[in-house]
C-alpha positions as CSV (number, residue, x, y, z in Angstrom):
1,M,0.0,0.0,0.0
2,K,1.3,3.4,-0.9
3,V,1.2,6.5,1.3
4,T,-0.3,9.6,-0.5
5,V,-0.4,13.3,0.4
6,Q,-4.1,12.9,1.1
7,L,-3.5,10.0,3.5
8,Y,-0.6,11.5,5.4
9,G,-2.4,14.8,5.7
10,Q,-5.6,13.1,6.9
11,F,-3.6,11.2,9.5
12,L,-2.1,14.5,10.9
13,L,-5.5,16.1,10.9
14,S,-7.2,13.1,12.7
15,S,-4.6,12.0,15.2
16,H,-4.6,13.5,18.7
17,V,-1.7,12.1,20.6
18,N,0.8,10.4,18.2
19,Y,2.0,11.6,14.8
20,T,4.7,9.0,14.0
21,G,4.8,6.8,10.9
22,T,4.6,3.7,13.2
23,Y,1.4,4.9,14.7
24,L,-0.1,5.6,11.2
25,A,0.9,2.1,10.0
26,E,-0.6,0.5,13.1
27,H,-4.0,1.9,12.2
28,L,-4.3,1.1,8.6
29,A,-4.4,-2.5,7.2
30,G,-1.8,-3.1,4.5
31,L,0.4,-0.2,5.5
32,T,3.9,-0.6,7.0
33,H,6.3,1.8,8.7
34,D,8.6,1.4,5.7
35,N,5.8,2.7,3.4
36,V,5.6,5.9,5.5
37,Q,9.4,6.4,5.6
38,Y,9.7,5.8,1.9
39,F,7.0,8.5,1.2
40,L,8.6,11.1,3.4
41,K,12.1,10.6,2.0
42,T,11.3,10.4,-1.7
43,R,8.8,13.3,-2.1
44,R,9.6,17.0,-2.2
45,F,7.3,19.6,-0.8
46,T,8.4,23.2,-0.9
47,P,7.3,26.7,0.3
48,R,6.6,27.6,-3.3
49,Q,4.0,24.8,-3.6
50,R,2.4,26.2,-0.5
51,W,1.8,29.5,-2.2
52,Q,0.3,27.8,-5.2
53,Q,-2.2,25.9,-2.9
54,L,-3.2,29.0,-1.1
55,Q,-4.1,31.2,-4.1
56,G,-7.7,30.0,-4.3
57,E,-8.6,31.0,-0.7
58,F,-6.1,33.8,0.2
59,V,-7.6,37.3,0.1
60,A,-5.3,40.3,0.3
61,S,-6.1,43.8,1.5
62,E,-4.5,47.2,0.9
63,R,-4.5,47.6,4.7
64,G,-2.9,44.1,5.2
65,Y,-0.3,43.2,7.7
66,V,2.7,41.0,7.1
67,L,4.2,39.3,10.2
68,F,7.6,37.8,10.6
69,D,8.8,35.6,13.4
70,D,10.6,32.3,14.1
71,T,9.9,29.3,16.3
72,V,11.9,26.3,17.3
73,L,10.5,22.8,16.8
74,D,11.7,21.0,19.9
75,K,13.9,18.0,19.3
76,S,15.5,17.9,22.8
77,H,15.5,14.1,22.9
78,S,16.9,13.5,19.4
79,H,20.4,12.5,18.7
80,H,20.7,11.8,15.0
81,I,18.0,13.9,13.3
82,A,19.3,16.2,10.5
83,L,18.7,19.9,10.6
84,V,18.7,19.9,14.5
85,R,21.0,22.4,16.1
86,R,21.2,24.2,19.4
87,Q,19.3,27.5,19.2
88,Y,17.4,30.0,21.4
89,S,13.8,29.2,22.1
90,G,11.5,31.9,23.4
91,N,9.2,29.3,24.9
92,A,12.0,27.6,26.8
93,H,13.8,30.9,27.5
94,G,17.1,29.3,26.7
95,L,19.0,27.2,24.2
96,I,17.4,23.9,23.1
97,K,18.0,21.3,20.4
98,G,15.6,21.9,17.6
99,I,14.8,22.8,14.0
100,G,14.3,26.6,13.4
101,L,11.3,27.7,11.4
102,V,11.0,31.3,10.1
103,N,7.5,32.2,9.1
104,C,5.6,34.8,7.2
105,V,2.0,35.3,8.2
106,Y,-0.5,37.6,6.4
107,V,-3.4,39.3,8.3
108,N,-6.4,40.7,6.5
109,P,-7.9,43.3,8.9
110,D,-11.0,43.6,6.7
111,T,-12.0,39.9,7.3
112,D,-10.2,39.2,10.6
113,Q,-8.5,36.2,8.9
114,F,-4.8,35.2,8.7
115,W,-2.8,32.8,6.6
116,L,0.7,31.4,6.6
117,L,2.0,32.7,3.3
118,D,5.6,31.5,3.4
119,Y,8.2,29.8,5.6
120,R,11.9,28.9,5.6
121,L,13.8,26.3,7.6
122,F,16.8,27.8,9.4
123,A,19.7,25.6,8.3
124,P,22.8,27.7,7.8
125,E,25.0,24.7,7.5
126,V,23.0,23.7,4.4
127,D,22.3,27.1,2.6
128,G,24.5,29.5,4.4
129,K,21.6,31.8,5.2
130,D,20.8,33.4,8.6
131,K,17.3,34.3,9.7
132,H,17.5,37.9,8.4
133,A,18.4,36.6,4.9
134,H,15.3,34.3,5.0
135,V,13.1,37.3,5.9
136,R,14.6,39.3,3.0
137,D,13.9,36.4,0.7
138,M,10.3,36.3,1.8
139,L,9.9,40.0,1.5
140,M,11.1,39.8,-2.1
141,Q,8.6,37.0,-2.8
142,L,5.8,39.3,-1.6
143,R,6.9,41.8,-4.3
144,V,7.3,39.1,-7.0
145,R,3.8,37.7,-6.2
146,Q,2.4,41.3,-6.2
147,I,0.7,40.8,-2.8
148,A,-0.9,43.9,-1.4
149,Y,-0.1,44.9,2.2
150,R,0.5,48.1,4.1
151,T,2.4,47.3,7.3
152,V,5.1,44.9,8.4
153,L,5.3,43.7,12.0
154,M,8.3,41.8,13.4
155,D,10.3,41.1,16.6
156,S,13.3,43.1,17.7
157,W,15.5,40.4,16.3
158,Y,14.6,41.4,12.8
159,A,14.7,45.1,13.4
160,T,17.9,45.6,11.4
161,T,18.8,48.7,9.4
162,D,18.8,46.6,6.2
163,V,15.2,45.6,6.7
164,F,14.2,49.1,7.6
165,K,15.8,50.5,4.5
166,W,14.2,47.9,2.3
167,L,10.7,48.6,3.6
168,I,11.2,52.4,3.4
169,K,12.3,52.0,-0.2
170,E,9.2,49.8,-0.9
171,E,7.0,52.5,0.7
172,K,5.8,50.1,3.4
173,L,5.1,50.9,7.1
174,F,6.6,49.0,9.9
175,Y,6.2,48.7,13.6
176,C,8.6,46.7,15.8
177,P,10.2,46.8,19.2
178,L,13.7,47.9,19.6
179,K,16.1,46.6,22.3
180,S,17.0,49.1,25.0
181,N,20.7,49.1,24.1
182,R,20.1,50.2,20.5
183,L,22.1,53.3,19.7
184,V,19.9,56.3,18.8
185,D,19.9,60.1,18.8
186,D,17.0,62.4,19.6
187,S,19.1,65.6,19.7
188,G,19.3,66.3,15.9
189,G,23.0,65.6,15.9
190,Q,23.8,67.8,18.8
191,Q,24.9,64.9,21.0
192,P,26.5,61.5,20.3
193,Y,24.4,58.4,19.9
194,Q,23.4,56.7,23.2
195,P,21.4,53.6,24.2
196,L,17.7,53.9,23.8
197,A,17.2,53.3,27.6
198,C,19.3,56.4,28.4
199,L,17.0,58.9,26.7
200,N,15.0,61.4,28.7
201,W,11.2,61.1,28.2
202,S,8.9,64.0,29.1
203,A,5.2,63.4,29.7
204,Q,4.5,64.6,26.2
205,D,7.0,62.1,24.8
206,V,5.4,59.2,26.7
207,A,2.0,60.1,25.4
208,H,2.8,60.9,21.8
209,G,6.3,59.5,21.1
210,K,9.4,61.2,19.9
211,L,11.4,61.5,16.7
212,L,14.9,60.0,16.6
213,K,17.7,58.8,14.4
214,V,18.8,55.2,14.6
215,K,22.5,54.7,14.1
216,K,23.5,53.5,10.6
217,M,20.3,54.6,9.1
218,P,20.6,57.4,6.4
219,Q,20.9,60.9,7.8
220,D,17.6,62.1,6.4
221,V,15.6,59.2,7.8
222,K,14.0,59.6,11.2
223,L,11.7,57.2,13.0
224,K,9.0,57.6,15.6
225,C,9.7,55.9,18.9
226,F,7.2,55.2,21.7
227,R,8.0,54.2,25.3
228,V,5.5,51.6,26.5
229,L,5.4,51.0,30.3
230,V,4.5,47.3,30.5
231,S,4.9,47.1,34.3
232,T,6.9,48.7,37.1
233,H,9.8,46.4,36.2
234,R,9.6,46.5,32.4
235,T,9.7,49.2,29.7
236,D,9.4,48.4,26.0
237,Y,10.4,50.6,23.1
238,L,8.4,50.6,19.9
239,V,9.6,52.2,16.6
240,T,7.8,53.0,13.4
241,N,8.3,54.9,10.2
242,E,4.7,56.1,10.3
243,L,5.7,59.6,11.4
244,A,2.1,60.8,11.5
245,Q,1.4,58.3,14.4
246,D,1.2,60.4,17.6
247,D,-0.6,58.2,20.0
248,T,1.3,55.7,22.1
249,A,-1.8,53.5,22.7
250,A,-2.6,53.4,19.0
251,A,0.9,52.5,18.1
252,E,0.9,49.7,20.7
253,Q,-2.4,48.4,19.3
254,E,-0.9,48.3,15.8
255,S,2.1,46.4,17.1
256,N,-0.1,43.9,19.0
257,V,-1.4,42.5,15.7
258,R,2.0,40.7,15.7
259,W,0.9,38.3,18.3
260,L,-1.3,36.5,15.8
261,I,1.9,34.8,14.6
262,E,2.4,33.4,18.1
263,Q,-1.2,32.0,17.9
264,F,-0.3,30.3,14.6
265,H,2.8,28.8,16.2
266,R,0.8,27.4,19.2
267,E,-2.0,26.0,17.0
268,A,0.3,24.3,14.5
269,K,2.4,22.7,17.3
270,Q,-0.5,21.5,19.4
271,L,-2.8,20.3,16.6
272,T,-0.8,19.0,13.7
273,G,2.2,17.2,15.1
274,L,4.5,19.9,13.5
275,Q,7.4,19.0,15.8
276,A,6.6,15.3,16.3
277,C,8.4,13.7,13.4
278,Q,11.2,11.3,14.4
279,C,12.7,10.6,11.0
280,R,16.4,11.2,10.7
281,L,16.7,12.4,7.1
282,A,16.5,16.1,6.3
283,R,14.2,15.6,3.4
284,S,11.8,13.6,5.6
285,Q,11.8,16.3,8.2
286,R,11.2,19.0,5.5
287,N,8.3,17.0,4.0
288,H,6.6,16.3,7.4
289,I,6.9,20.0,8.3
290,S,5.4,21.1,5.0
291,L,2.4,18.7,5.3
292,A,1.8,19.7,8.9
293,L,1.7,23.3,7.9
294,R,-0.8,22.4,5.1
295,T,-2.8,20.5,7.8
296,W,-3.0,23.7,9.8
297,T,-4.3,25.5,6.8
298,S,-7.0,23.0,6.3
299,L,-8.1,23.3,9.9
300,K,-8.1,27.1,9.6
301,R,-10.1,27.0,6.4
302,V,-12.9,25.0,8.1
303,A,-12.7,27.1,11.2
304,Y,-13.4,30.3,9.1
305,Q,-16.2,28.5,7.3
306,T,-18.0,27.2,10.4
307,G,-17.2,30.0,12.9
308,Q,-15.4,27.6,15.2
309,T,-11.9,27.6,16.6
310,V,-9.4,25.1,15.4
311,Y,-9.3,23.6,18.9
312,Q,-13.1,23.1,18.8
313,L,-12.8,21.4,15.4
314,K,-10.0,19.0,16.6
315,Q,-11.7,18.2,19.9
316,G,-15.0,17.7,18.0
317,L,-13.5,14.6,16.3
318,L,-13.7,12.8,19.7
319,D,-17.3,13.8,20.5
320,D,-18.9,10.7,18.9
321,Y,-16.3,8.5,20.5
322,L,-17.0,9.8,23.9
323,R,-20.8,9.6,23.5
324,R,-20.4,6.0,22.4
325,E,-18.1,5.0,25.2
326,L,-20.4,6.6,27.8
327,A,-23.4,4.7,26.5
328,Q,-21.6,1.4,25.8
329,P,-18.2,1.4,27.4
330,T,-15.4,-0.7,25.9
331,L,-13.6,-0.6,29.2
332,R,-15.8,-0.5,32.3
333,F,-15.0,1.4,35.4
334,A,-16.7,-1.2,37.7
């Protein structure tokens, strides 16, 4: 029996606790673990194919947001899986063994829907690219595909001068946090650059932001910076090239759209077995990740059509089973 895209995707969509090839083979007559391994190591699924599959359902907006962020697929207990390297995980707040995944999510504010448009695996040993290079590649693909959007949101890790310059040249807006040690100047060149955390902020500045120059940016380019008091122990700094923005709360609200990409990361990991593949080969890992991301897209599509969450859809698969077991238990409590 051969494994197909439809079969493997259906398995990822239907399973709740185990997403391995062995588990799939145990639940389908005529299928072996070797059949699953052969499928994963001989096929080739790419981010480009993902865009081709999305075109029938993706709807862009002139007010659209493009979000960039990365996540780590935890492989802490693996020893011989390709593409695994030690890297920082925000969830673990430290270094873990895993596969890095850099993602591009599109948000349509007119429909309150979002899609995964593109992704890249972080494997510098294979392609020589860092995460910033992957983001630049995906930004270029947005231009090639003529996808309409207005604003880019990203984490402070991607807030580089090269990315800022590219977006300004493309006449796109951006909002992103800056690290407190980033060198800036708010004196108009009268004083040397200093860390962002060392600036003086008046009540007017806190409410409406201040113009400043970020080191290594062109001399004629100024950005608007906002100081956001998260708690008594934490202050964040938010920067944008939308100079007309003069309300800190409004700027913070714009930036908060970025958290939808964290929602995507959580849903994909919890509901599709995204980080559960135990195959050793790089091609097998790439194919599993691609099909898991396609599984998330399928779940999200039905969620939008039915007005349910992806968690309700996945949990709903067990409803008939639970009703049946309560009425006629296979295993009896007493």
